[in-house]
C-alpha positions in Angstrom: 215.5 135.8 251.7 214.1 134.1 248.7 216.2 133.7 245.5 214.7 134.6 242.2 215.7 132.9 238.9 215.5 135.3 236.1 214.9 134.0 232.5 217.7 134.5 230.0 217.3 137.5 227.8 216.4 136.8 224.2 219.5 136.1 222.2 221.5 135.0 225.2 222.3 131.3 225.7 223.0 129.5 228.9 226.7 128.7 229.4 226.8 126.7 232.6 224.5 123.9 233.7 223.8 122.2 237.0 223.9 118.3 237.0 220.2 117.8 236.4 220.2 120.4 233.6 223.3 118.9 232.0 221.7 115.4 232.2 218.6 116.7 230.3 220.8 118.4 227.7 222.8 115.3 227.1 219.9 112.8 227.3 221.3 110.8 230.2 220.6 110.5 234.0 222.0 112.9 236.6 223.8 109.9 238.2 225.7 109.3 234.9 226.7 113.0 234.7 228.0 112.9 238.3 229.9 109.7 237.8 231.6 111.2 234.7 232.5 114.4 236.6 234.0 112.4 239.5 236.0 110.2 237.1 237.4 113.3 235.4 235.9 112.4 232.0 233.5 115.4 232.1 235.1 118.7 233.3 233.1 120.7 235.8 233.5 123.6 238.0 232.6 123.3 241.7 231.1 126.6 242.7 229.3 127.0 246.1 229.1 123.3 246.7 227.4 122.7 243.3 228.9 121.5 240.1 228.6 123.7 237.0 229.2 122.1 233.6 229.9 124.2 230.6 228.0 123.6 227.4 231.2 123.4 225.3 232.5 120.7 227.7 229.3 118.7 227.3 229.5 119.0 223.5 233.2 117.9 223.5 232.3 114.9 225.8 229.5 113.8 223.6 231.7 114.2 220.5 234.4 112.0 222.1 231.8 109.4 223.1 230.4 109.3 219.5 233.9 109.0 218.0 234.8 106.1 220.3 231.5 104.4 219.4 232.1 104.8 215.7 235.7 103.5 216.0 234.5 100.5 217.9 231.9 99.8 215.2 234.4 100.2 212.4 236.9 97.9 214.0 234.2 95.2 214.6 233.2 95.5 210.9 236.8 95.2 209.8 237.2 92.1 212.1 234.0 90.5 210.7 235.3 91.0 207.1 238.6 89.4 208.0 236.9 86.5 209.7 234.6 86.0 206.6 237.6 85.9 204.2 
């Protein structure tokens, strides 16, 4: 029996993504997504031997990564200013 993938109706948005789709959404490789899932940094549901990643979890993960990067940048600027003084 062949499975059929139906397009989402207009106005409906996709809630769960497989690893390859999640990677495309986040702009990273599928390998990176799987590593982050296995490390526990990116929550995912394991359904029928496949991971499903929720959009809100991807957005939260990306926000945390961005905040960490900004904090690191700010602290390096602060350290540079102290070194210059």
